[in-house]
N, C-alpha and C positions, 0 to 999 in steps of 0.2 A: 392301132390294135383293135380288133373286133371285140364287141361286148359278148361275153359268154351267154349261151342260151340257157334259159331256165326250163329244163326238161320237165321238172315236176309241175310247173305252172301250165305248160303245154299239155301234159297228160291230163291234168285236172280239167282243163278247158275242153279237151276231147271227150272226157268222161261225162262232163256236164251236157255237152251237145248230144252225145249218144243217149243219155237219160231223157233229155227233152224230146228227141225223136221217138223214142219208145213210148213215152207218155202220149205224144200226139197220135201215134199209131193206134194205141189202145182206145183213146177218146174217139177217133174217127170210126173205129170198129163199132163202138157202142152207139154212135150216131147212126151208123148204117143199119144196125139191128133195129133201132127205134124207127127210123124212116121207112123201113120195109115192112114194119108191123110184126117182125119176128120176135119182138119182146113179149108178145102174147103167148108164145110157145114156152114150154118148160125147157129147162136147161138140157134135159135128156133128149127132147125132141130136136132142139137146135143141134146138139152134138151129133145125133143120128143122121140128120139131114146133111151136115157138113161131111161126115164120114162117107156117106153115099156119093156125094159130089166128088170128093177126093178120090174115091175108088173107081169111079166111072171112067172107062177107057173109050167109050163110044164117042168118036169125034163129032158125030151128028148131034147128039144130045148136048155135048159141051158147047158146040157152036150156037145151038138154039138158046141155051142158057146165057151165053155171052151176049147174043143179040138182045135178049130180053133185059139183061142188066144194063146194056148201053141205052136201050129205050127208056128204062127207068130213070137213069141219070139225065138224059136229055129232057124228059118230061118234067123232072124235078127242077131243072134249070129254068124252064119257062114259067113254072108256078111261083118261083121265088121272086124277090124284088129285083130291080134292075142290076146289071152286072157290077155296077160300082159298089153295091152293098155286099157282094160275095167275096169270100176269101180268095186269094190267088190260087190256092190249091184245089179249088172246086168244092170245098166243104160248105154246107149251108151255114148261114149266119146263126140260124136258130134250128137245132136238130129236129124239133117236132114240126117244122113247117111243111114237110112233104106229105102228100097223101099216099096211102098204100096203093099198089097197082091192083085193079080188080081182077079176080080170077086167079090170084096167086096160088091158092092152096091146091088147085086141081092140076097144076103143071108138073111134069116129070122131067 
């Protein structure tokens, strides 16, 4: 005869995993804000910039922003310590270790 499943324990484990993933997502967002230098902006400025980005339908602008973001992450990887010191998810070991990209404020 099979052992009965403990659904409560499984649900609790899933809830704990979901909570850990959400915490990790929020932490990585904060690290990204700091690494890009966006922490120097006010909350209203950051929110406004994100709203403009989300509302932009121009594929050309979005592609340019995507290329710039990819270049930022590639450049940050080279400035960090060797790959063995980085997390497997690509997050920096120390959030303040990356330098901001020059000319960031004038971009659209």
